[in-house]
N, C-alpha and C positions, 0 to 999 in steps of 0.2 A: 383580064384579071384586074380588079379594082385595087385602090390604094390600101384598103384594109383587109383584103382577102387572107394574106399570110397570117396576120395577127389574129383574125377571127378563127382561123383554122387551128392555130396553136392554143387558143383559149378553149375551144371545144375539145381538143385532144387532152389537155392537161389540167385545166382549171375546172371545167364543168363536172368531170367525174369526182373531183375532190369535194366540190360543193354538194353534189348529190349524196356523197358518202356522209356528209354532216347533216343530212336530212332536209336539205332545201329542195323545193320544187322549182324547176326551171320553166319560166313563162316567156316565150318569144313573141307574144302577141303584140308587143309594142312596135314591131317592125324593125327596120334597119337601124334606127337611132338608139335602141336600147334593148336590154334583156333584164327581166325582173326575176328575183329569186326570193321565195317565201318559205318560212318554216314555222309551223304551228308548235307552240310550247305550252306548258301548263300556265305560264304567265301571260301569254299573248302571241303576237306574231313578230318574228324577226324578219325584216325585209331589207333587201339591198338591190341595187341595179348597177349595170354597166351602162353608162351614158356615153355614147359615141359622139365625136366631134361633128357638128352640124354641117361642116363644109366637106366632109368625106376624108379628112386627113386621118392617118393611122394613129389615133390617140383616143383615150377614154379615161373616165374618172368613175370611182365607185361612190355612189350615194347610198346612205343607209338610214334606217329608222326603226323605231319600236311602235307597235300598234296594239290596242286591246284585242283580245280574242274575238270579240263581236264585230270587229271592223272599225271603221272610222267615219267621222262626219267631215265632209269637205264641201265648203260653201253651202252648208245646210242640208246637203244630201247624204244619205247613208251609203257608204261604200262597203260592199261585202268583203269578208276576210280574204277571199281568193283574188280580190281586185285591188287591195290597198297598195299604195305606192310608198316609196321610202320617205317622201317629204310629208306624208299625211299623219305621221305619228306624233307622239308626245315628245320625242327627242329625235333629232335628225342631224346628219352631218355628212362629211365626205372623208374618204380614205384615199390618200394618194402617196406617191413617193416622196413628196415634199409638202410643206405646209403652205397655206395661202389659197387665194381664190382664183388666181390667174391660171392660164393653161400651162404654165411652167410647172404646176403641181399635178399635172395629169400624167398618167402612164402613156408614154409616147414612143413610137418607133421612129418618127421623123425627127430630124435634128433642128435645133434652134437656128434662126436666120444666120447668125454669124458663122456657126459651124458648117452650115449647109452651103452658104454662098462664098464666104471668104476662105474658110479652111477646106472646102470641098469634101466634107465628110459624108459618107454614104449613110443611109438609114440604118438604125440598129437592127440586129436580127430579131425576129418576132419572139424567138425563144428567150432572149435576154429580157424583153419587156414582161413576158409571162413569169420569168424567174423573179423579177422585181415585185410583181403582184403577189406571188406565192410567199415572198419574204415578209410582206407586211400583213397579209390576210389573217394570220393568227391574232393580230391586234383586234380585228373586227370580231372574231369568234369570242375573244375574251370580253370584249365590250358587251356583246349580246348576253354572255353568261352573267357578268356582275357589274356592268356599266362602268368599268374601269377604263378611262380614256387612254389611248396609246399615243405615242409621239407623232404618228403620221395621220392623226385625225383632227379635223376642224369641225366645230359644231355650229349649226345654224341657229339653234335655240338652246344654248347651254343651260339656261335657268330651269329647264323642264326635262331633265334627264331620267325621268321615270315613266313607266307606262301609265297613261291616264285613263280614267274611266270614261265611258261614253256619257254625253250629257243626258240628263233625265227628262 
């Protein structure tokens, strides 16, 4: 069993059904490093992903964005609506348990170095990490609805927080 197995199982059991109930399609084609979630709306595409730690540690972050209903252009290439990714939209950012860009702002089961080595604390239960995600996920749903930023959100391109039209 890998480092992320318990956390992935808990997400599939508790988080994925909630996301599906909100109309998101779950796309696992990104492989072990991420899962994409897309929802078509009258205004465009709400998209977010779970980005797993590249070193296999039990931690992830939620990246999110808005895209036009027709898809997006990425490096001059048209990306179909069912293939757009969170960072391709007119507004994008991250949702985490804390603010900032470092991995301290990721949802994580493993403990920080000091807690793990000096205090000898065991990893957090997977259910606790998923509870943490479920506690802040309503902020993302609210942002998709009316672009009202939540306290656990950090934006990559704050100046463009609206859906943009495709170039002509």
